[in-house]
N, C-alpha and C positions, 0 to 999 in steps of 0.2 A: 504494500500500500504506500502511496506517495502522499506526502503532506506538503503544503506550501509554507514558505517562511513569511516573515513580516515585511519583506522587502523585495517586491516582485517586479518583473518587467511588465510595463503597461503596453502590451501589444498582443498579437495573436497568441492563443493558448499554445503551450509547448506541444510539439509533435515528436514522432520518432526521429525525424531528421534533426530537430533541435537537440534531442538527447544525444544523438551521435555527434552533433557539433560541439557539445561540451567537452568531448575528448580531443577535439582538434583545434580549439581556440588557441591562436598563436599571436602573441602581442609582445614584441614584434614577431612577424612570421619567420624572419631570418636574422639570427643573432650570432654572436661569437663569445667564446670564453678565451681567456689568455692563458696559455701554457708555455713556459720557457720562452716567453716573449713572442710566441706565435699566436696570431688570431685564429683559433680553431673554430670551425663552423659548429653552431648549435642550432639545428633546424631539422625538419622532417625530410625524408627522401623526396616527396613530391615538390617541396619548396626548393630544394637544391637543384633538382632536375629542371624545374621551370626557370630558375635563375640561369643555369648553364645554357639552356636552349633558347634563351631570349634572343630575338633577332639583333644582329649587329654587335653581339658580344663575343669577345675572344677570351679564352680562359686556359691557363696552365694549372692543372690540378695535381696536388700531392696528397698522400695519406700519412697520418701520424699514428703509429702504434708504439708499444714499449720498446721494441727493437729499434725503430726509427729514432726514438728519443735518445737511446744509448749511443747510436752512431753519430747523431747530431752533436752530442757532447764532446766527441773526440775528433770530429771531422769538420773543420770550419767551412770548407767548400760546400759540403752537404747542408750544413746549417744555413748558409747563404742561399742555397737553392730553395730551401723550404721558406725562408723569410721573403724571398722574391716571388714565390708562387702566387697566383691570383686567388687560389682557394686551397685551404688545408682542411681535409676531412678527418674526423676522429675514427679510429679503427681499433676496436677491442676494449675489453674490460679494464686494461691497465690505464688507458687514457681517461676513461670514466672515473676511475678511482682517483687519479691525479687531479681531475677537476674538482671532485668532492673535497679533497684535502684543502683546496683553496676556497671552499665555500660556494662553488659554482655547480651547475647541473648541465650536462650535455643532453640535449633533447633526444637524440637518437644515435645509435652506433651505426656509422655509415661505412662499414668495412667494404673494401673493393669487391669482394666475392659476391656480395648481395647488392651493393649499390650500382655497380657498373651494368649488370644485366637489366636493372630497372631503368637506368639511363638509356640503354640501347633499345629497350622495348618502346619507350616513348619516342626515341629517334626513328624507329621503324614506322611508328604510326604517322610520323611527319615526313616520311620518305627520305630520311637522311642516310648518309653512308658512313662506313667505318673502315679503317685500315688497322691490321694487327701486326705489330712489329716487335720481335723478341722471342725468347724461348729457344729451346733446342730445335734442331732441324725437324720439320714435320709437325711440331706441336701447334704452331700458329694456324697451320692449314686445317688440322683436325678440329681445333677450337672454332675456326670459322665455319666449318661444315656443320658443327653442332648448333652454332648460333643461327645459321640460316634455317635450320629445322625448327628451332624453338621460337624464333621471333619472326613472324610473317611481316613482310614489307621491309625488313632491314636489308640494306645493300652492303655486302662486304666487297669492297673494291680492290682488295689486295692484301697479301701477307708477305712477311719477310722475317727470316729467323734472326736470332740475336748473336750468332757466331760469325760465319762467313758473311752473312747479310749485313752485319753492322761494322765490318772491318773497314770499309770505305765510307766515311760519314757523308761525303758529298754525293756519292752514288745512292746511298740510302735516302737522303733528302730528296734527290731528284726523282727517285722511283715513287716515293710517297706523293710528291706534288703532281706527278703525271697521272696518278690515280684520282686526284682531286677529292679526297675524302673530307667529310665534315668533322669527323672525330678520328683521332689517332690514339691507339692504346699501345703503350710502350712497356714491355715486360722484360726487364733486364735485372731485376732485383735491386735491393737497397745497398749502397747509395747510387749505383751506376745509372739507373733509369732517370732519376731526378737530376743528376748532374748532366746527363745527355740532353734532357729537355731544357734545363736552365741555359745551356749553351746554344741549343739549336731550334727551340720551339718558335722563335721569331722568324726563322727561315721557312717554316712550314706554312702552307696556305690553309690548313685546317682551322676550324673555329675552336675546337676543344682538344686539348692534349692531356692525357692522364698517364702517370706511372702506376702500373697495376700489379707489380710483384709476380706472385705465382698464379695469377688468375688463369692464364692459358692452360696451365697444368690441370686446374680444376675443370675448366670448360671442356677440355678435350677428353676428360675421363682418365688421364694418366695418374692423377692423384685423387683419392676418394675423400670427400668432405665428411665431417663428423655427422652423425645422425641428428635430426632436427631437435630431439629432446636435449642433446648435449649442447647444441648451439643456443637453445632457448635459455638454458641456465648459465650461459656465457662461459662455458668450459671447453671451447673448441681447441684452445691451446693445449689442453691436457690430451685431447685426442691426437693432435699432431705430434706431440711428444711421444705418445705411445706408438704411433706409426713409424716414426723416425727418431728413435731415442739417441742414437749416436750423433746425428747431425743437429738435432734440436735441443739437446740437453743444456748446452752452454747458453743458448739464446733464451730458453724459457726458465730454467732453474736459477742460473746466476743472473741472467739479464733482467728478468722480471723483478727480482729483489733489488738490483741496482737501480732500475728505473723508479720503483716506488720509493726507495730511499732518497733519490735525487728529487723526486716530486715533493716529498715531505719537507726537505730542506727549502725548496722554492716556496712552498706554501707558508712555512714559518716566516721566511723573509718578506713575504707579501702580506702577512697578517694585518688586517685592519683592526687596530687595538680598540677603536671606537665600536666597531661591530662586535668584537668579542665582549666588551663591557656591556653593550646593549643586550646581547644574548644572555650574559650572566645575570643581568637585572631581570630579564624575562623569566629565567628559570627560578630565581629566588622568589619572585612574586607568585609565580604559578604554583610552585611546590608548597609555599606557605599557605596560600589560599586553599589548595586542595586538602592539606592536612586539617586546617581549621574548619572547612565547610563540609567535610565528608559526612558527619552525622546528619547535617541539614539536608544534604543530597539524598540520603537514604529515606528520610521522612518525606521529602518532596516527591520522590519516585513513587512512594505508596499513595500519596494524594493524587497524583496524575492518573494512576491506574484505577483508583476508586472513582474518579470524576468522569472518565469516559473510556471507551474502548480504544485499543491501540498501544503501540510501544511507548516506553517512557522517553526514549531519545528520538529526536527527529534528525535524519541524516540527509544532507543535500550537497550536491556538487557545486562548489564555488571556485572562483579563479583567484589564484594567489600570485605571488611575485613572479614577474616575467611571463605571465600567462599560463602558469602551471596549474592544472585542475587539482583539487583536493576535496576530501569529504569533510564538510563542516558539521559540527555537532551542536545541537540545542536541546533543551527540554521541550517536548511536544506541547504546543499551546493551542492546537486546532483539533477539530473533530476529524474522524476517519474519512468523511466524505468531502473534505475540503477541496480536493481537486475537481470534483464534479460541480461544485458551486462557483468555481473561480470565474468561468467565462461570463456569468451573469453579473459579476461585480466589477469588471474591468472599466466600465463606463462611469463608475462612481468613485474614482480615485480622489483622495484629498490632496494629492501631491502632483506637482508639475514635473514633466520630464519622462524619462524612460522607465521609472520605477513606480510600481503600484503600491498604494498605501491607503487604507480605509479606516477611519476612526470608529465606525460602527460595523465593522466586519463581523457578520453573524457566524462565521466559521470558528471563531475563537471560543474556547471552553471557559467555564467559570474560573477554574484555577489558572487557566491561561491568561485571563485578563489581569489577575493579580500579579502573575509572574512578569507580564509585559510592563505593567505599571512601574515596577521596580527593576526591570531588566534582568530579572532572575533567570529567565529562559536562556540567556546568553552564557551562563556560567560554565556549562560543559565545554565551552571552547578553551577552557584552561588546558584540556587534553590536547587540543590542536596546537597550543603554545608549546607544550612539552614536547610534542612531536616535531616542532620546528616549522610547521606549516603556517602558523600565525605568530604575531608578536603581541605583547600586551598593548602597545600603542601603534596605531597605523590606520590607513584608510579602511573603510568598511569593505569586507570581501564581497565581490560582485558575482552575480549569476552569469553563467556562460552566455545566455541570450542577451543580457545587458552589454557584455563586452563586445559581442558581435555588432551591436548597434552603436558603439562608441565612435565619436569623431577622434581624429588624431590627437588632439590636445588631451582628451580624457584618458587616453592610453598611458599617459605619463604616470598616472596614479599607480600603475602596476609595477613601477620600479621599486616599490617598498613592499615588505610583507604586510598583508592585511592585519588589522588589529582588533582586539577586544574593545578598545576604546580609542578615541581620537578627537580631533577638533570638531568634526561633525557631530559626534556622539555627545559632546559636552555643550554644544551650542544650540540645541533645539531639535536634533534628530529629524523626525518626519515633517516638522514645520519648515524645514529648509528645502528649497527646490533643488533640482538636479544640478543645474549649472553652478549654483552657489556652493553646493557640496563639492563639486569638482575644483572650484577655486580654493576652497579650504584644504582639500587633500593635496593639491599641487603646492600650496604654500608650505605644508608640512614636509612633503617629500624633498623640497628644495632647501629647507632650513632646519631639518630635525637635529636635535642634540639630546644628550641624556638628560640635561636640565629641563628641556622642554617636555620630554617624556614623563619625568617625575611630576611636573606641574599638571600635566593632563591627567595623570593617575589620581592626583589629589582632587582635581576639579570633577572627576568622575563621581566621587562620593556625593558631592553637592548636586550633580545632575540627576543621580539616581533618586535621592531624597526628594528633589523638586519635581521630577517626573515630566519635565517639559518635553513634548514631542514623543513621549513613550506611549504607544498604543498599538 
């Protein structure tokens, strides 16, 4: 059963498409995280594919995994090749962990073995062509044959091996340009492929060039990929180690440890002490509040169950920092048929803008009105704070359909974690229109300090007792 919150989108009722949209809200749709000084892409596969295939764009693409990070640390030419690439894509669990150490989240693992076929599938739909350059003799041709069978419409206009075929750089470039491909895949391994592209990509007429490592071996069937279940739990490196222990032992056993240790050192060096202090304040307040209020929570849960049918907690997808969806918790304050009644109430909102709010909402239970009057229904979000999805102070967490309706200026509020309280919450809540709420949130995002957070926490008690805008 679905229940609506006190803060809803004033538009068409949610549909299955809207629910699916909540999983794909991207704000911004194409972002980066910084690792070892590199801007590493944080975006979905469709967003990256669309960016690469945009008309008039030329891109040299590299991938970053743990092995690449280790090579980059000791090879300045390779490091320069990555820094000068037009796009660096994250490859593997090691890069995801390195990002988390620095407090960032990479939206999707864009490893070449999965990403490049997705890119080529869309290229095939658009009638574009590809050239395969690299690998042992015969491997590129076998890979090309498999691609033609799997991707209808894709034009493979040539192949060339990475041994004799790469011995004469001028001849290789001339052969590729004669074929006039839109995309060139170069499979020479790290660091050779990226060094070759850094020197020669500008001489190629192709729109997109990528260094793809062992991709041709996988595409041709010469090397077997890990089963899907192993890939799903992000342990493909263990599979490759098991398949080729002698060749991969140093890379994965010693190399992964070295990469993560180096990542930890970089994360410590980049640590934002203000962010650490703010997180410490959040944890202190949340843990203290949970300990003090736990007996009250138990009594309130019993009251909610006795007052009406349905679960004690209301769970709803909201959009957090950088557009990441999360499940927000509240004490349920509405009847079980709230969803069925919603459409009839949309025209009676007491609030301007994209957010629905009604002072006389008949869906609210008796205990729910008391909880809302004193904002008690919000208290389970203490758990969201402990999980790191929310902060004690920040903008109000928005619904996915609200974010989809945001103008560009409103999206800036997603640069901070949503909060239990904030400027909007202590200044009148539902009595404040949408645009004014955005002004308040942006003022907070641009000037937040720990002192300001403490002041807003103190003002929250006055706002709760006063009850202005709480209904």
